[in-house]
C-alpha positions as CSV (number, residue, x, y, z in Angstrom):
1,M,-42.2,54.2,46.7
2,Y,-40.1,57.2,45.9
3,R,-37.0,56.5,43.8
4,K,-34.5,59.2,42.9
5,G,-34.8,60.2,39.3
6,E,-38.3,58.7,38.8
7,V,-40.3,61.9,38.3
8,T,-42.5,61.2,35.3
9,Y,-46.1,59.9,35.3
10,Q,-46.6,56.6,33.5
11,P,-50.2,55.3,33.5
12,L,-50.7,51.6,34.0
13,P,-54.0,49.9,33.0
14,L,-55.9,48.8,36.1
15,P,-54.2,45.5,36.9
16,D,-57.0,43.9,38.9
17,R,-60.7,44.2,38.8
18,V,-62.8,42.9,41.7
19,Q,-66.0,44.8,40.9
20,K,-69.4,42.9,41.2
21,P,-73.1,43.5,40.7
22,D,-74.9,45.9,43.2
23,D,-76.7,43.1,45.1
24,E,-73.5,41.1,45.5
25,A,-71.6,44.2,46.6
26,L,-74.2,44.9,49.3
27,S,-74.3,41.3,50.5
28,D,-70.5,41.1,50.7
29,A,-70.3,44.5,52.4
30,Q,-72.9,43.3,55.0
31,A,-70.9,40.1,55.5
32,F,-67.7,42.0,56.0
33,L,-69.4,44.3,58.5
34,A,-70.7,41.3,60.5
35,Y,-67.2,39.8,60.5
36,M,-65.4,43.0,61.6
37,R,-67.9,43.3,64.4
38,K,-66.3,40.2,65.8
39,R,-62.9,42.0,66.1
40,H,-62.0,42.8,69.6
41,S,-59.0,44.5,71.3
42,V,-57.8,41.8,73.7
43,R,-55.4,42.0,76.7
44,H,-55.4,38.3,77.6
45,F,-53.2,36.1,75.4
46,S,-52.8,32.3,75.0
47,T,-49.3,30.8,75.2
48,R,-50.0,29.1,71.8
49,P,-47.2,30.3,69.4
50,V,-48.0,32.1,66.2
51,P,-45.9,31.2,63.1
52,Q,-43.7,33.9,61.9
53,A,-45.0,33.5,58.3
54,V,-48.5,34.5,59.5
55,I,-47.1,37.7,61.1
56,E,-45.0,38.5,58.0
57,T,-48.0,38.0,55.7
58,C,-50.2,40.3,57.8
59,I,-47.5,43.0,57.7
60,A,-47.2,42.5,53.9
61,T,-50.9,43.3,53.8
62,A,-50.3,46.5,55.8
63,G,-47.6,47.4,53.2
64,T,-50.3,47.5,50.4
65,A,-52.1,50.5,52.1
66,P,-52.3,53.8,50.2
67,S,-50.0,56.6,51.2
68,G,-49.1,60.2,50.5
69,A,-47.2,60.3,47.1
70,N,-46.9,56.5,47.5
71,H,-43.9,57.1,49.8
72,Q,-45.0,54.4,52.2
73,P,-43.6,56.2,55.3
74,W,-43.8,53.2,57.7
75,H,-41.7,50.5,59.2
76,F,-42.8,47.5,61.3
77,V,-40.7,45.7,63.9
78,A,-41.9,42.3,64.9
79,V,-40.5,40.9,68.2
80,S,-40.9,37.4,69.6
81,D,-37.7,37.3,71.7
82,P,-38.8,37.0,75.3
83,A,-35.9,39.1,76.7
84,L,-36.6,41.9,74.2
85,K,-40.3,41.8,74.9
86,A,-39.5,42.1,78.7
87,R,-37.3,45.2,78.0
88,I,-40.1,46.8,76.0
89,R,-42.6,46.0,78.8
90,D,-40.2,47.6,81.4
91,G,-39.9,50.8,79.3
92,A,-43.6,51.0,78.6
93,E,-44.6,50.4,82.3
94,E,-42.1,53.1,83.4
95,E,-44.0,55.6,81.1
96,E,-47.4,54.3,82.2
97,R,-46.6,54.7,85.9
98,A,-45.9,58.3,85.3
99,F,-49.1,58.6,83.2
100,Y,-51.3,57.0,85.8
101,S,-49.7,58.9,88.7
102,G,-50.9,62.2,87.4
103,A,-49.4,63.1,84.0
104,A,-52.7,62.1,82.3
105,G,-55.0,64.3,84.3
106,D,-58.2,63.5,86.0
107,E,-60.5,63.7,82.9
108,W,-58.3,61.3,80.9
109,L,-58.1,58.8,83.7
110,A,-61.9,59.0,84.2
111,A,-62.4,58.2,80.5
112,L,-60.1,55.2,80.8
113,E,-61.8,53.8,83.9
114,P,-64.5,51.8,82.1
115,I,-61.7,50.2,79.9
116,G,-60.1,48.8,83.0
117,T,-56.5,49.8,82.2
118,G,-53.6,50.4,84.5
119,A,-49.9,50.8,84.7
120,E,-49.2,47.1,84.6
121,K,-49.0,45.7,81.0
122,P,-48.5,41.9,81.2
123,H,-49.8,41.5,77.7
124,L,-46.5,42.9,76.4
125,T,-44.8,39.8,77.6
126,D,-47.7,37.3,77.4
127,A,-48.4,37.9,73.7
128,P,-46.2,35.7,71.5
129,W,-45.5,38.7,69.2
130,L,-45.2,42.5,69.5
131,I,-45.4,44.5,66.4
132,V,-44.1,48.0,66.8
133,V,-45.3,50.5,64.2
134,F,-42.9,53.3,63.2
135,A,-43.7,56.5,61.2
136,Q,-40.9,57.8,59.0
137,R,-40.7,61.6,59.3
138,Y,-38.7,61.7,56.1
139,G,-37.2,59.2,53.7
140,L,-33.8,58.3,52.5
141,T,-32.7,57.2,49.0
142,H,-30.2,54.4,48.6
143,D,-27.4,56.9,48.4
144,G,-28.6,58.6,51.6
145,T,-30.3,61.6,50.0
146,R,-33.1,62.9,52.2
147,Y,-36.6,63.5,50.8
148,K,-39.9,64.7,52.2
149,N,-42.7,62.3,53.1
150,Y,-46.3,63.5,52.9
151,Y,-49.4,62.9,55.0
152,V,-47.3,60.7,57.3
153,P,-49.8,60.3,60.2
154,E,-52.7,59.6,57.8
155,S,-50.6,57.1,55.8
156,V,-49.3,55.2,58.8
157,G,-52.9,55.2,60.2
158,L,-54.2,53.6,57.1
159,A,-51.4,50.9,57.1
160,T,-52.1,50.2,60.8
161,G,-55.7,49.7,60.0
162,F,-54.9,47.3,57.2
163,L,-52.6,45.4,59.6
164,I,-55.3,45.1,62.3
165,A,-57.8,43.9,59.8
166,A,-55.3,41.3,58.4
167,L,-54.6,40.0,61.9
168,H,-58.3,39.6,62.5
169,H,-58.7,37.9,59.2
170,A,-56.0,35.4,60.3
171,G,-58.0,34.7,63.5
172,L,-55.5,36.6,65.7
173,V,-56.2,39.3,68.3
174,C,-54.2,42.3,69.1
175,L,-54.3,45.4,71.4
176,E,-53.6,48.9,70.3
177,H,-51.1,50.0,72.9
178,T,-49.6,53.5,72.9
179,P,-47.4,54.3,75.9
180,N,-46.7,58.0,76.0
181,P,-43.9,59.0,75.3
182,M,-42.5,56.1,73.3
183,K,-39.0,57.5,72.6
184,F,-37.4,54.5,74.3
185,L,-38.5,52.2,71.5
186,G,-36.3,53.6,68.7
187,P,-32.9,53.0,70.4
188,L,-34.1,49.7,71.9
189,L,-35.1,48.3,68.5
190,G,-32.2,49.9,66.5
191,R,-34.4,52.2,64.4
192,P,-33.0,55.5,63.0
193,D,-33.7,58.9,64.4
194,H,-36.1,59.9,61.6
195,E,-38.5,57.1,62.6
196,K,-41.1,57.8,65.3
197,P,-42.8,54.9,67.2
198,V,-46.5,55.3,67.2
199,M,-48.0,52.1,68.4
200,I,-47.2,48.7,69.9
201,L,-49.5,45.8,68.9
202,P,-49.3,42.7,71.1
203,V,-50.5,39.9,68.8
204,G,-51.5,36.3,69.4
205,W,-54.4,34.0,70.1
206,P,-56.9,34.9,72.9
207,S,-56.6,33.0,76.1
208,E,-59.4,30.7,77.2
209,D,-60.5,33.2,79.9
210,A,-60.0,36.3,77.8
211,T,-62.4,39.2,78.5
212,V,-63.1,42.6,77.0
213,P,-64.6,45.7,78.6
214,A,-68.4,45.8,78.3
215,V,-68.1,49.4,77.2
216,A,-66.0,48.4,74.2
217,K,-69.2,46.9,72.6
218,R,-70.8,50.3,72.5
219,K,-70.4,51.6,69.0
220,K,-72.0,54.7,67.7
221,P,-75.0,54.0,65.4
222,L,-74.7,54.8,61.7
223,D,-76.7,57.9,61.9
224,Q,-74.2,59.4,64.3
225,I,-71.2,58.7,62.1
226,L,-72.6,59.3,58.6
227,T,-74.2,62.2,56.7
228,V,-75.4,61.7,53.2
229,F,-76.1,64.3,50.5
230,P,-78.7,64.6,49.1
231,E,-80.7,63.7,52.1
232,S,-83.3,61.0,51.7
233,G,-86.6,62.3,50.2
234,S,-85.1,65.6,49.1
């Protein structure tokens, strides 16, 4: 992370090496793909509690993500307090009611119809934890000096991806929830003005009767998301 006065480059020998032979690399990559295909965005949560240590460890994993200039422009707020979760739900549903009442537009609402979403968000109180992801527009040193952060959306996106993968690895499920706008979250959670909320992740174990939209299983095939040069046979 940025520290005032630390402006010189100091190379460090690669601390960890996890490289492996090609055949083992392919086998492990295929196994990881199969495992990640079991990840689902879930709206139905069990009442089974999740230990705080599990949440903290998953967020620590998110903190290892790469970031622009290594400034790590993110902050995570983990909420298990039922009263605070209820206030977050109230704020989110107020924004969602406006969204579904016309602010979204017909095309957006039509795109969401197969997902089965609506203005009511019971998962925000059902899930044992809410993790709210904040992006830091700029940083502050220990003495309050302001400094610029770089590639903030990209960096926070990477960290959020790490977090979702870590939660899945722990056997948990989550839902990527983005009420729009989310300005109510900063004051509610005591975050400073230079932090922008970008996502709420309800986190927990899936309920016994949990479902997912059938359309969510439709993923683009590899040939629609990948181009390789040189092309095979050329």
